C-alpha positions in Angstrom: 87.9 108.1 101.9 91.6 107.2 101.7 92.7 104.4 99.5 94.1 101.3 101.2 97.8 100.5 100.7 99.1 97.0 101.3 102.6 95.4 101.3 103.1 92.1 99.7 105.2 89.7 97.6 104.7 89.1 93.9 103.8 85.5 93.3 103.1 85.5 89.6 103.9 87.8 86.6 102.6 85.5 83.8 99.8 87.9 82.6 100.3 91.0 80.5 100.5 94.2 82.7 99.3 92.2 85.7 101.0 90.7 88.8 99.5 88.6 91.5 100.5 89.8 95.0 100.2 87.7 98.1 99.5 89.9 101.2 100.0 88.3 104.6 98.3 89.6 107.8 98.9 88.5 111.3 96.4 88.8 114.2 95.8 87.3 117.6 93.0 84.7 117.7 90.2 85.9 119.9 89.8 82.7 121.9 93.1 80.8 121.6 95.3 84.0 122.0 97.6 82.6 119.4 99.1 84.6 116.6 97.6 83.5 113.3 99.0 84.1 109.8 96.5 84.5 106.9 97.3 85.4 103.4 95.2 86.7 100.5 96.1 87.2 96.8 95.4 90.4 94.9 95.7 91.0 91.2 97.4 94.3 90.6 98.0 96.4 87.5 101.7 96.7 86.5 101.8 98.9 83.4 105.5 98.7 82.7 105.8 95.0 83.6 108.8 95.8 85.8 108.1 93.6 88.8 109.1 89.9 88.9 108.3 86.9 91.1 109.7 87.4 94.6 109.7 91.2 94.6 108.3 93.0 97.6 105.8 95.6 96.4 103.2 98.1 97.7 99.8 98.1 96.1 97.0 100.7 96.3 93.3 100.4 95.8 91.9 101.9 92.6 88.8 101.9 90.3 88.2 98.6 88.6 90.6 98.0 85.7 89.2 94.6 84.6 87.1 91.8 86.0 89.6 90.9 88.7 91.9 93.9 89.0 91.1 96.6 91.6 94.7 97.4 92.7 97.7 99.1 91.1 101.4 98.6 92.0 102.8 101.8 93.6 106.5 101.0 94.1 108.8 98.4 95.2 108.7 98.0 99.0 112.5 97.6 99.1 113.0 101.1 97.8 111.7 102.7 101.0 
């Protein structure tokens, strides 16, 4: 099964080797037919601590690293 890859924005880099990434998804409401924006935060592993608040990044699913971390940062989304 392929690992999911999401694009998001770093919202926090306070913890060691961890960044919090906010991922926004848009979808059409089934009844109202209106575009809805929902966001969710993911904690991702950043081994080199190279990403700062506001950076656009790509994160990939991985095996659990800690209690809350199940994602790793692949690259900066701006580089592609």
